[in-house]
C-alpha positions, 0 to 999 in steps of 0.5 A: 500500500502506498504510504509516501505522499505525506512523507514527501509533503511534510518531510523537510528535504535538504537541497545541497547544491541541487541534490536532494538528500534526507534531513532530520525529521522531528517525529516518531514513526510507529508500525501499522499494527500499532497505529491501528490499535491506537485508532481503535481506541478512538472508535475508528473502524479498523480491520481485526488484526494480530501482530506476530513475531514467530511461526508459533505465534502465527498458529496461535493467532489463527486459532484464537482470532481467525478460526472461521476465516478462509483468507487473511491479509499478511502484512510485513511490518517495517517502517517504510512505505511501498511494502506491497511492491517491495521485494525481500532479499530472499527473493519473495516478491511483495511485502503484503499478501492475501492468502488462504488461511492454510497458507498464512503460516508458510508466507509469514515464515518467509517474511519474518526475519527477512529484509524487505527492500522498497522504494523508500528503504533504499537498497539496504532494506529493513528487517521484518521482525513482525507480520500483521495478520488481518481479516480480509474485508470486502472492499467496494471502494478505496480512497485516500485520507490524511491529516498533516500540519500546514505552514500556509494555514498555520494549522492541521490540514486534511487531505482527501482523494476519491481514489486510493490504495495506490501511489497517491503521488502519481494521482496527485501529479496526473489528476491534481483536481482529485486532491481535496485540501481542507484546512482546520482552524486550530482554535475552533477545531473540526466542525461538522461542515469541515468533516462533511466537506471531507466525506464529500471529497472522498465521494463515498458510495455506500457508507452512511454519510453521518457515520462517515462524518463522525469517523473523520471527526474521531480521526481529527481528535486522535491527531490533536490529542496524540500530538501527531505530525502526520496521520495517513490512511491509504486506503481508507475504504468502504466495505460491503456492510456500508462502513468507512474503514481505515485499512491502513495506518501511518502515524507520526508524532512530534518528538517535542511531545514525548514528555506527555505521550510516554505510552506512545513513545514507548512504542518506538522500534529503534531496530528500524532506525539507523544505529548511528542515529539511535546512538546520537539520540542517546547521547543527546545529539542531533544527527542524520546520516547522509550519503557523502564522504565528509563527516561534519560536526557543527554547533547550530542547525543553521551553521550545519546547513551552511557547512553542508552547502559550502562543502557541496559548493567545493565539490564534496558531499556531506556524510551527515548532519550533526549538530552538537548544540550549544551546551554539549559536554566534552563527553558528547563531543567524544560520542560525536566523533565515535559516530562519525568515525563509525561510518566507513564512507567518511574520508575526512571530518570537518569540525566547524564551531562558532563559539557562543554558548558552546565554548571552543575549548570544550570542543577542543578537549573533546576532539583530543579525548576522542582521538585517544579513544577512537583511532582516527584514520581520516584527516580532521579539518578544524575551524574554531571561532568565538568564545574561548577560541585561543584556549581551544587552539592552544589545546589542539596545538599542545595535543600533538595531533595532526590536524588541518586548521582553517581560518574561515568556513570557505577555507575549511570546506575547501581543505576538507574536500581536498583531504577527502580526495587524497 
């Protein structure tokens, strides 16, 4: 099932000299089965389903939850879209299958523990540690529904399309008139009129209109109360018994709300994330891995963006976005170096610090200690400026380390690109 349009609409991609690369997103992503369970708690219609992680659990789930079903839907659970059109590295085609009940155990066994590659995972793919067994619904109409945050209207935006269950990006490109956008006043909340406009945009055929309006309002309530940044259902569908059902569930949540959404954030599956990003998160660092060869350690997101841009301008490519922030400790700097050097693609490291709250001597001490703990096998270019810059430069000079110093950002980027190429 396609799950990508809103990922593109709300993800903040970074354009580095013409090349689009993924940038940090402030959101928690959860699995489909977890999203469906949360929707159910809010009274939203979802298919009956059970998540399993072993063949033994598959057998028990069939006996307990689906004793009379002739067919079931078997969905691999990875945190990426395009599962239905994906391919397992084992050779199995498709991460979503509708099969006879007596074949569920076999197909589940071929998915569990295997790596699924989709258009969103990249060639490395993601491991399917669970599969989601769902009842097969009799669908008479498939549509698209989503709620996201919209800068233009400064509030939630509901997006609906009368066609769904396939690539919504393609539909939006070929038939833009099919896409309905309904901004919601964040102070008033969703009104009956708003919800009715959405239902009419979905062009439901058999589902009860009033009941469908209530479903839309419940979805909006979930979005607000759970601090979502994205709620996407593709497809939201009508069944033969005249119900509007969320046949898919993609939910993202604002990381800033973790303190009040502890139950939801406990669902985080770090096994689906880049291990470097997990390590950075534990160390209190802002890190996103990219696909270049120059590792960057910078304080401040704006400076990080500028550093990445100028690296690209000089013909190099950044290997990461790493912002140590304004209050990083010496220990955090050491952890930052460990993360940077764990990337085999990194051919040089550029440290670009403009000391304000973040002091240059703290960064310098962290670099020296990191060199003692981590075998630095790549050249390190350092540009320090600002608070305690003289102390920082003295610490680096007295360390005996072989460093490449730079006077300004342009000089630093040029030297880093040359160092990576040598």
